[in-house]
C-alpha positions in Angstrom: -3.0 -26.4 -3.4 -4.0 -27.6 0.0 -7.3 -25.7 -0.2 -8.1 -27.1 -3.5 -7.3 -30.7 -2.8 -10.8 -31.3 -1.3 -12.4 -28.8 -3.8 -12.8 -26.3 -0.8 -10.9 -23.3 -2.9 -13.9 -21.7 -3.8 -14.9 -20.5 -0.4 -11.4 -18.9 0.1 -10.6 -17.2 -3.5 -12.6 -14.0 -2.4 -10.2 -14.1 0.5 -7.1 -14.5 -1.9 -8.2 -12.7 -4.9 -11.1 -10.3 -4.2 -13.4 -8.4 -5.9 -12.8 -4.6 -6.2 -15.8 -4.1 -8.6 -18.3 -5.4 -6.0 -17.7 -2.8 -3.3 -21.0 -1.7 -1.7 -22.1 2.0 -0.5 -21.9 1.0 3.1 -18.0 -0.2 2.2 -17.1 3.3 0.7 -18.7 4.7 3.5 -16.5 2.7 6.0 -13.4 3.2 3.7 -13.8 7.1 3.9 -14.1 6.6 7.6 -11.2 4.8 7.8 -9.3 7.5 5.5 -9.7 10.2 7.9 -8.6 8.0 10.7 -5.4 7.2 8.9 -4.6 10.7 8.0 -5.5 11.9 11.4 -2.9 9.4 12.6 -0.5 10.5 10.1 -0.8 14.2 10.8 -0.6 13.4 14.9 2.2 10.9 14.9 3.8 11.1 11.5 7.1 12.7 13.0 7.6 10.7 16.0 6.8 7.3 13.4 9.7 8.4 10.9 11.6 8.7 14.2 10.5 5.6 15.7 11.3 3.8 12.3 14.8 5.4 11.9 15.6 4.5 15.3 13.6 3.6 18.4 16.5 4.3 20.7 17.0 7.8 19.7 13.0 8.0 19.9 13.4 6.9 23.4 15.8 9.6 24.3 13.9 12.2 22.9 10.8 11.1 24.9 8.9 9.7 22.0 7.0 6.6 23.1 8.5 4.3 20.7 6.4 1.1 21.9 3.3 3.2 21.9 3.8 4.7 18.4 5.1 1.2 16.9 1.8 -0.5 18.3 -0.3 2.0 17.3 0.7 1.6 13.7 0.7 -2.1 13.9 -3.0 -2.2 15.0 -4.1 0.8 12.4 -2.2 -1.3 9.5 -3.9 -4.2 10.8 -7.4 -3.0 10.6 -6.6 -1.4 7.0 -5.5 -4.8 5.8 -8.1 -6.7 7.5 -10.6 -4.5 6.0 -9.0 -4.3 2.7 -8.7 -8.2 2.3 -12.5 -8.6 1.5 -12.3 -5.8 -1.1 -8.9 -6.7 -3.2 -7.9 -10.0 -1.7 -4.8 -11.1 0.1 -2.2 -11.3 -3.0 -3.4 -7.7 -4.0 -3.3 -6.1 -0.7 0.4 -7.1 -0.5 1.1 -5.8 -3.8 -0.5 -2.5 -2.8 1.2 -1.9 0.0 4.8 -2.9 -1.3 5.2 -1.5 -4.6 3.8 2.0 -4.7 6.2 2.5 -1.9 9.1 0.7 -3.4 8.4 2.5 -6.2 8.4 6.0 -4.5 11.9 5.2 -2.6 13.7 5.3 -5.8 12.1 8.8 -6.9 11.9 10.7 -3.6 14.5 12.4 -1.7 12.9 13.8 1.3 10.3 11.9 3.5 7.6 14.2 1.9 8.3 13.6 -1.6 8.4 10.1 -0.3 4.8 10.1 1.1 3.6 12.3 -2.4 5.4 9.8 -4.6 3.7 6.8 -3.1 0.1 8.6 -2.7 0.4 9.6 -6.3 1.7 6.4 -7.7 -1.4 4.6 -6.0 -3.9 6.7 -7.4 -2.6 6.7 -10.9 -2.0 2.9 -10.8 -5.5 2.2 -8.9 -7.4 4.6 -11.7 -5.4 3.1 -14.6 -5.7 -0.3 -13.8 -9.7 0.0 -13.4 -9.8 1.7 -16.7 -7.5 -1.0 -18.4 -9.2 -3.9 -16.9 -12.5 -2.4 -18.3 -10.9 -2.3 -21.6 -9.0 -5.5 -21.6 -11.4 -7.5 -20.1 -9.1 -8.6 -17.0 -9.4 -8.7 -13.4 -9.4 -5.2 -12.1 -7.1 -5.9 -9.0 -4.5 -8.2 -10.8 -4.5 -5.1 -13.5 -4.0 -2.3 -10.7 -0.8 -4.5 -9.2 0.1 -5.2 -13.1 0.4 -1.1 -13.3 2.1 -0.9 -10.2 4.6 -3.4 -11.1 5.4 -1.5 -14.4 5.8 1.5 -12.1 8.4 0.1 -9.5 10.5 -1.4 -12.8 10.3 2.4 -14.2 11.1 4.0 -11.0 14.0 1.4 -10.4 15.4 1.7 -13.9 15.2 5.9 -13.4 16.6 5.4 -10.1 19.6 3.8 -10.7 20.1 5.8 -14.3 20.4 8.7 -11.9 22.7 6.8 -9.6 25.0 5.9 -12.1 25.0 9.6 -13.7 25.7 11.3 -10.3 28.7 8.8 -9.9 30.3 9.9 -12.9 
């Protein structure tokens, strides 16, 4: 609302909404390098990251440098978000960070399953959202988020049904 008051909203709309269909080959190359960095980080610090996430005190008692793990993860996440903002926008990057992980939490029983479910949901929603946006004539990023929200709703419903069945 404040940005639109003086007619200056247009210059900020690319940051809020983004344009996933306007990605350049150089950005795809950078994304590939960033993907390699994230996967390498996950393989090197994944277990320590999970331990620090569960209990930093326990991690420190096991000689895991909790502060270093937390700081390095925060920096890596910041780099990914900063680069992604230009591609998909602030509003959509927040949804893409939260919805697939929240859906996976309802479906997975362990950390490996949680990671695989999150990646799978993200890929399926991204692919389905791009295809659907083409046929529906809608914004690609918003359509991807719509699919991610639908996956979350389906996973939450499935999770509650399984919990009720196990309680009975």
